[in-house]
C-alpha positions as CSV (number, residue, x, y, z in Angstrom):
1,M,14.8,76.7,-58.8
2,T,17.4,79.7,-59.2
3,A,20.0,80.3,-61.6
4,E,23.4,80.9,-59.4
5,A,27.3,81.5,-59.7
6,S,28.8,78.5,-58.7
7,P,30.5,78.5,-55.0
8,A,33.1,78.7,-54.0
9,V,34.2,77.8,-50.4
10,A,37.3,79.7,-50.3
11,A,35.3,82.8,-50.6
12,H,33.5,82.3,-47.1
13,P,35.5,83.3,-44.2
14,A,37.4,80.8,-42.7
15,P,36.1,79.5,-39.3
16,S,37.5,81.1,-35.8
17,A,38.3,77.5,-34.8
18,P,38.6,73.8,-36.5
19,R,35.1,71.8,-37.2
20,A,34.6,68.7,-36.9
21,L,33.9,66.5,-39.9
22,A,30.1,66.0,-38.7
23,T,29.8,69.6,-38.8
24,H,31.4,70.0,-42.1
25,A,29.4,67.1,-43.3
26,V,26.3,69.7,-42.6
27,H,27.3,72.7,-43.4
28,A,29.6,72.1,-45.9
29,G,28.5,73.5,-49.5
30,R,26.1,75.6,-48.1
31,E,28.0,78.5,-46.5
32,D,25.7,80.9,-48.3
33,L,22.4,80.0,-47.8
34,A,21.5,82.4,-45.3
35,A,23.0,85.3,-47.0
36,L,20.9,83.9,-50.3
37,G,17.7,84.1,-47.9
38,V,16.9,80.5,-48.2
39,H,17.4,77.5,-46.1
40,A,17.6,74.5,-48.7
41,V,20.1,74.2,-51.3
42,P,19.2,75.7,-54.6
43,L,18.2,73.0,-57.7
44,D,19.4,74.5,-60.8
45,L,18.5,72.1,-63.7
46,S,19.5,75.0,-66.6
47,T,21.1,73.1,-69.5
48,T,21.9,76.9,-70.7
49,Y,22.5,80.4,-69.4
50,P,21.8,83.5,-71.3
51,S,23.8,86.3,-71.9
52,H,23.6,89.4,-74.3
53,D,26.8,89.9,-73.7
54,S,28.8,87.4,-76.4
55,R,32.2,89.5,-76.1
56,A,32.3,88.3,-72.5
57,E,31.2,85.1,-73.0
58,A,34.0,84.2,-75.8
59,A,36.3,85.4,-72.9
60,R,35.4,83.4,-70.7
61,L,35.3,80.3,-72.6
62,D,38.8,81.3,-73.9
63,E,39.3,81.2,-70.2
64,F,38.1,77.8,-69.4
65,A,39.8,76.5,-72.5
66,A,43.3,77.9,-71.1
67,T,42.8,77.0,-67.7
68,G,39.9,74.6,-66.6
69,A,39.1,77.0,-63.8
70,R,35.7,77.3,-62.8
71,L,34.0,80.2,-64.9
72,D,33.2,83.5,-62.4
73,G,29.3,83.7,-62.8
74,P,26.7,81.2,-64.7
75,P,28.3,78.6,-66.7
76,V,27.5,79.7,-70.0
77,Y,26.8,76.0,-70.8
78,A,26.0,72.9,-68.1
79,R,28.7,70.8,-69.7
80,L,31.2,73.5,-68.7
81,D,29.3,73.5,-64.8
82,N,26.6,73.5,-62.9
83,P,25.8,75.6,-59.3
84,T,24.4,72.7,-57.8
85,T,26.8,69.7,-58.2
86,A,29.2,72.8,-57.8
87,R,28.1,72.8,-54.1
88,F,28.6,69.2,-53.9
89,E,32.2,69.1,-55.3
90,D,32.8,72.2,-52.7
91,A,31.8,69.6,-49.7
92,L,33.8,66.8,-50.8
93,A,36.7,68.4,-51.0
94,T,36.0,69.9,-48.1
95,L,35.8,66.4,-46.1
96,E,38.8,65.2,-47.5
97,G,40.6,68.2,-46.9
98,T,41.7,68.8,-50.7
99,Q,41.6,71.9,-52.6
100,A,38.8,70.8,-55.6
101,A,36.9,68.2,-56.5
102,V,35.3,67.0,-60.1
103,A,32.1,65.3,-60.3
104,F,31.4,62.9,-63.0
105,A,27.9,60.7,-64.3
106,S,29.6,57.6,-62.6
107,G,32.7,56.4,-60.9
108,M,34.1,54.7,-64.3
109,A,33.6,58.3,-66.1
110,A,35.6,59.6,-62.9
111,L,38.5,56.9,-63.6
112,T,38.1,57.1,-67.6
113,A,38.7,60.9,-66.9
114,V,42.2,60.7,-64.8
115,L,43.9,58.2,-67.3
116,L,42.7,60.3,-69.9
117,V,44.2,63.5,-68.2
118,R,47.7,61.4,-68.0
119,A,47.4,59.7,-71.4
120,S,46.9,63.2,-73.0
121,Q,50.8,63.9,-71.7
122,G,52.4,60.7,-73.3
123,L,51.7,58.9,-69.7
124,R,49.9,55.9,-70.5
125,H,51.6,53.2,-68.3
126,V,50.0,52.4,-65.0
127,V,51.4,50.6,-62.0
128,A,48.2,49.1,-60.0
129,V,47.7,46.2,-56.9
130,R,45.3,43.9,-57.5
131,P,42.1,43.6,-56.5
132,L,40.5,46.6,-57.4
133,Y,36.6,46.8,-58.7
134,G,36.0,44.3,-61.3
135,C,35.5,47.3,-64.0
136,S,38.6,49.5,-63.1
137,D,40.5,46.1,-63.5
138,H,39.1,45.7,-66.8
139,L,39.7,49.2,-68.0
140,L,42.8,49.0,-67.2
141,T,44.2,45.4,-68.6
142,A,41.7,45.8,-71.5
143,G,43.8,48.6,-73.3
144,L,40.5,50.7,-73.8
145,L,42.6,54.1,-73.5
146,G,45.2,52.6,-74.2
147,T,47.0,51.6,-71.4
148,E,49.4,49.1,-70.5
149,V,49.3,47.7,-66.5
150,T,51.5,46.5,-64.3
151,W,50.7,44.5,-61.3
152,V,52.5,44.6,-58.2
153,D,52.6,43.2,-54.8
154,R,50.1,44.9,-52.2
155,S,52.2,43.9,-49.4
156,D,55.3,45.7,-50.7
157,P,55.7,49.2,-51.7
158,A,58.9,49.1,-52.8
159,S,57.7,46.6,-55.8
160,I,55.7,49.9,-56.6
161,A,59.2,51.9,-57.2
162,G,60.7,49.1,-59.1
163,A,57.6,48.7,-61.5
164,I,58.0,53.2,-62.4
165,R,58.8,54.1,-66.0
166,P,59.2,57.5,-67.6
167,D,56.0,56.9,-69.2
168,T,54.3,55.9,-65.4
169,G,51.5,58.6,-65.4
170,L,49.8,57.0,-62.6
171,V,49.7,54.6,-59.4
172,M,46.2,53.2,-58.4
173,V,45.5,51.2,-55.1
174,E,42.4,50.5,-53.9
175,T,41.8,50.6,-50.0
176,P,39.8,48.7,-48.6
177,A,40.0,46.4,-51.7
178,N,36.7,45.4,-53.0
179,P,36.1,42.8,-52.5
180,T,38.4,41.1,-50.3
181,L,39.1,44.3,-48.3
182,A,42.9,44.3,-47.9
183,E,44.5,47.0,-47.1
184,V,47.6,49.0,-48.2
185,D,49.6,51.7,-46.1
186,I,48.8,54.4,-47.7
187,A,51.9,56.9,-46.4
188,A,54.1,53.9,-47.8
189,V,52.6,53.6,-51.1
190,A,52.9,57.6,-51.8
191,E,56.6,57.1,-50.8
192,A,56.9,54.8,-53.3
193,C,55.1,56.6,-55.9
194,G,58.0,59.6,-55.9
195,S,56.6,62.5,-58.4
196,V,54.3,59.7,-59.7
197,P,50.6,60.6,-58.8
198,L,49.0,58.2,-56.6
199,L,45.5,57.7,-56.9
200,V,43.3,56.1,-54.2
201,D,39.8,54.7,-54.4
202,S,38.5,55.6,-51.1
203,T,34.5,54.1,-52.0
204,F,34.3,51.5,-49.2
205,A,36.4,53.9,-46.6
206,T,35.0,57.5,-47.4
207,P,36.3,60.4,-45.5
208,V,35.1,59.3,-42.0
209,L,37.3,56.3,-42.2
210,Q,40.1,57.9,-44.0
211,R,41.5,60.7,-46.1
212,P,44.2,59.7,-48.6
213,A,45.6,63.1,-48.9
214,E,46.7,63.9,-45.8
215,H,48.7,60.8,-46.3
216,G,50.5,61.5,-49.5
217,A,47.5,60.9,-52.2
218,R,47.2,63.3,-54.6
219,L,44.3,61.9,-56.2
220,V,41.1,60.1,-54.1
221,L,38.4,58.2,-56.1
222,H,34.7,57.8,-55.0
223,S,31.8,56.1,-56.9
224,A,29.6,58.6,-55.3
225,T,26.7,56.0,-56.0
226,K,28.1,54.2,-52.7
227,Y,28.1,55.6,-49.2
228,L,28.2,59.5,-50.4
229,G,24.9,59.2,-51.7
230,G,23.9,56.3,-49.3
231,H,20.1,55.5,-50.9
232,G,20.9,53.8,-53.4
233,D,19.0,56.5,-56.1
234,V,22.3,58.2,-57.5
235,L,24.8,57.1,-60.2
236,A,28.0,59.2,-59.9
237,G,31.5,59.5,-59.5
238,V,33.6,62.1,-58.1
239,V,38.0,62.6,-57.5
240,A,38.9,65.2,-54.7
241,C,42.6,66.6,-55.9
242,D,44.7,69.7,-56.1
243,E,43.4,72.4,-58.1
244,E,46.0,71.7,-60.8
245,F,44.8,68.6,-61.6
246,A,41.0,69.3,-61.1
247,R,41.5,72.0,-64.0
248,Q,42.4,69.0,-66.5
249,L,39.7,67.1,-65.3
250,R,37.3,69.5,-65.7
251,Q,38.6,70.1,-69.3
252,V,38.2,66.1,-70.1
253,R,34.4,66.3,-68.4
254,F,33.5,69.2,-70.8
255,A,35.2,67.3,-73.9
256,T,34.0,63.8,-73.6
257,G,30.5,64.8,-71.5
258,G,30.9,62.9,-68.3
259,V,28.5,65.5,-66.4
260,L,26.8,64.5,-63.2
261,H,23.0,65.8,-63.3
262,P,21.7,68.4,-61.0
263,L,19.4,66.0,-59.3
264,S,22.3,63.9,-58.6
265,G,24.4,66.7,-57.3
266,Y,21.8,67.7,-55.1
267,L,20.6,64.5,-53.5
268,L,24.7,63.7,-53.1
269,L,25.1,66.9,-50.9
270,R,22.1,65.8,-48.9
271,G,23.8,62.6,-48.7
272,L,27.0,63.9,-47.0
273,S,25.1,65.6,-44.8
274,T,24.3,62.4,-42.6
275,L,27.3,60.4,-44.1
276,P,29.2,60.3,-40.3
277,V,26.2,58.9,-38.9
278,R,25.4,56.3,-41.9
279,M,28.7,55.5,-41.4
280,R,29.1,55.1,-37.6
281,A,25.6,53.2,-37.4
282,A,26.5,50.6,-40.3
283,S,30.0,50.5,-38.8
284,A,28.3,49.3,-35.7
285,S,26.3,46.6,-36.9
286,A,29.1,45.4,-39.1
287,A,31.4,44.9,-36.3
288,E,28.5,42.7,-34.7
289,I,27.7,40.6,-37.9
290,V,31.7,40.3,-38.3
291,R,32.0,38.7,-34.6
292,R,28.9,36.1,-35.3
293,L,30.1,35.5,-38.7
294,T,33.8,34.5,-37.2
295,A,32.1,32.1,-34.6
296,D,30.0,30.4,-36.9
297,P,31.5,27.2,-38.4
298,R,29.9,27.3,-41.6
299,V,32.3,30.2,-42.4
300,S,35.5,29.2,-43.1
301,R,37.0,33.1,-43.5
302,V,35.7,36.3,-42.3
303,H,37.5,39.5,-43.9
304,H,36.4,43.1,-42.1
305,P,38.9,46.4,-42.2
306,R,41.3,47.1,-39.6
307,I,39.5,50.9,-40.1
308,G,36.6,49.2,-39.3
309,G,33.5,50.2,-41.8
310,A,30.4,48.8,-42.9
311,M,31.6,46.1,-45.5
312,V,32.1,42.7,-44.8
313,A,33.6,40.0,-46.9
314,F,33.1,36.1,-45.6
315,E,33.8,32.5,-47.4
316,V,31.6,29.7,-46.9
317,H,32.1,26.1,-46.5
318,G,29.0,25.1,-48.6
319,D,27.5,26.6,-51.8
320,P,28.1,30.6,-51.6
321,H,24.8,30.8,-54.1
322,A,22.4,29.5,-51.7
323,V,23.2,32.0,-49.1
324,I,22.1,34.8,-52.4
325,A,18.7,32.5,-52.6
326,G,18.4,32.2,-49.3
327,V,18.0,35.6,-47.7
328,R,14.5,37.7,-47.9
329,L,15.3,40.9,-45.6
330,I,18.9,41.5,-47.1
331,T,18.7,42.6,-50.5
332,P,20.4,40.3,-52.9
333,A,21.8,42.9,-55.2
334,V,25.2,44.2,-56.4
335,S,26.4,47.7,-55.4
336,L,26.9,48.8,-51.8
337,G,26.7,51.8,-49.5
338,S,22.6,51.8,-49.1
339,V,20.4,52.4,-45.9
340,D,19.5,48.6,-46.7
341,T,21.9,45.7,-46.5
342,L,23.4,44.3,-49.6
343,I,24.9,40.9,-50.5
344,Q,26.6,39.8,-53.9
345,H,28.5,37.0,-54.9
346,P,31.7,39.1,-56.4
347,A,32.7,36.0,-58.9
348,S,29.5,35.8,-60.4
349,I,29.0,39.8,-60.8
350,S,31.1,43.0,-59.9
351,H,34.5,40.6,-60.8
352,R,33.1,38.5,-63.4
353,I,34.8,40.5,-65.9
354,V,38.4,39.6,-64.6
355,P,40.3,36.8,-65.7
356,E,39.9,33.6,-63.3
357,G,43.6,33.0,-62.6
358,D,43.9,36.8,-61.6
359,R,40.7,36.9,-60.0
360,L,42.0,33.9,-57.5
361,K,45.2,35.4,-57.3
362,A,43.3,38.5,-55.7
363,G,41.9,36.4,-53.4
364,V,38.7,37.0,-54.8
365,S,37.6,33.0,-54.1
366,D,34.5,31.2,-56.3
367,R,32.9,30.9,-52.7
368,L,33.4,34.6,-51.4
369,L,30.6,36.7,-50.4
370,R,30.5,40.3,-50.2
371,M,28.1,42.4,-47.6
372,S,27.1,46.0,-47.0
373,V,25.8,46.2,-44.0
374,G,22.9,48.8,-43.5
375,L,20.9,50.3,-41.0
376,E,18.4,48.0,-40.4
377,D,18.7,45.9,-36.6
378,V,21.3,44.1,-36.3
379,E,19.5,41.5,-34.8
380,D,16.9,40.8,-37.4
381,L,20.0,41.1,-39.9
382,W,21.7,37.9,-38.3
383,N,18.0,35.9,-38.1
384,D,17.7,36.4,-41.9
385,L,21.6,35.4,-42.4
386,S,21.7,33.0,-40.7
387,Q,18.7,31.1,-42.0
388,A,20.2,32.3,-45.1
389,L,23.3,30.1,-44.4
390,A,21.8,26.9,-43.3
391,A,20.9,26.2,-46.8
392,T,24.7,26.0,-47.4
393,E,25.0,23.2,-44.5
394,A,22.7,21.0,-47.1
395,T,25.5,21.5,-50.3
396,A,27.9,20.9,-48.1
397,V,26.8,17.7,-47.1
398,T,25.7,16.9,-50.6
399,G,28.5,18.1,-52.3
400,R,26.5,19.9,-54.6
401,G,27.6,23.9,-55.1
402,A,30.4,25.8,-55.6
403,T,33.6,24.1,-56.3
404,P,35.1,22.6,-53.5
405,T,38.0,24.6,-51.2
406,T,40.0,23.6,-48.2
407,P,37.9,23.6,-45.1
408,T,39.6,25.5,-42.2
409,T,38.3,26.7,-38.6
410,P,36.8,30.3,-38.7
411,T,39.3,32.4,-36.8
412,T,40.0,36.1,-36.4
413,P,38.9,38.4,-38.8
414,T,41.4,38.9,-42.0
415,T,42.3,42.8,-41.8
416,A,45.2,44.7,-43.2
417,D,47.5,42.9,-40.9
418,T,46.7,39.5,-42.2
419,P,48.1,38.7,-45.0
420,T,45.9,36.8,-47.6
421,T,46.3,35.9,-51.3
422,A,46.2,39.4,-52.4
423,D,49.6,40.0,-50.7
424,T,51.5,37.1,-52.8
425,L,51.1,38.9,-56.4
426,T,54.2,39.4,-58.4
427,A,54.4,42.1,-60.6
428,A,52.9,40.9,-64.1
429,V,52.8,43.6,-67.3
430,S,49.5,43.4,-69.2
431,P,50.0,45.0,-72.4
432,A,48.0,47.3,-74.3
433,P,46.1,45.9,-77.5
434,T,47.8,46.2,-80.4
435,A,46.6,48.4,-83.6
436,G,43.6,46.6,-84.9
437,R,43.3,44.1,-82.2
438,T,39.6,43.9,-80.5
439,P,39.8,43.6,-76.7
440,R,38.5,40.6,-74.8
441,A,34.9,40.6,-75.4
442,V,33.0,39.5,-71.4
443,P,30.1,40.3,-70.0
444,E,30.5,43.3,-68.6
445,P,29.4,43.8,-64.9
446,V,27.4,46.3,-62.8
447,G,27.9,48.0,-59.9
448,R,29.9,51.1,-60.6
């Protein structure tokens, strides 16, 4: 373990020719290792960094307080920065095509920091599109940070422009959306935002499938816990953005303490190196699972993004809880993006915190299951899923299980080109709680 200055990708000579994303995934954030005489990334676990020059340290702290820029040299204290975490940030910024990235202790910590940056400027109004991850939805609607949210029609970017007010600080979309996998035209939404920053939660896509900054998004949010880490052993969040916004995020991170542990930064950087390979393999298996689910009479509807990916959502005629109880190879757990396949029931877990009426309008039905396809053999996955689906046939016959819905004949998977119930949303304002009012107490879901 060595104490090193925070690396800066911009300080290294630019390659003579453009490199592929797969190459950047392996080498970004590691450009100086040969010069350091090491092959593996150094892991710096220091919480403090000694210096005999206290006047110089004071000047450096004043500079950070004024600008939010990374410090040259050791970072004084781990809440300001960490060299290992900085390598991950630089690598993710390279993959997303942004000037910078700022890492946090979780995806929710990252979103909170973005909202605090805007709120500190008196811009507490947010325009957003459902569905979002359940806790993101709750953070906006509960007014925990004093936010006020206007929900708009996913299929109509013009509705975004109409909802923007003088105090609007952010427009937020998630595409593909959690858990319905509905998509939006990022470029069209960005145009509708005008000067208001657009934040795209791109957790499900990763930079392998889409790079929102190239289409006009100013902020790209990831729950790095998911595909970026890729092994179910890291809790983290990250925002890729321009340097100006990154400086503000660093100041909020320092003040609030939502820092990423350096071991997590190390594991995330290692995860990025295999991200393209993992995404391609899992996406291929997901496409085959989608094909089989679409033809399965036990399944009423299948959702899969137009851009592809390893996420699959589907609705069953029988009891979805029977599927969860019936899997043996597939992991019945919240979260996603791991090397193993996971399945969960959003209405019970990840979106339990969203009011039922809002959840149903967003297309998150009681019979919807969300599956994150991993790296197992696709035949083994299908055999396990098929035997679990067999349990739904019994519940469909006996009438036990989830609230009945109108059965439909399986057809082609729902994509962004196919309207869903999420596309019929109309604008509705959820005001922040008034002073002295306690936000609605509901069980907190897990998963980001």
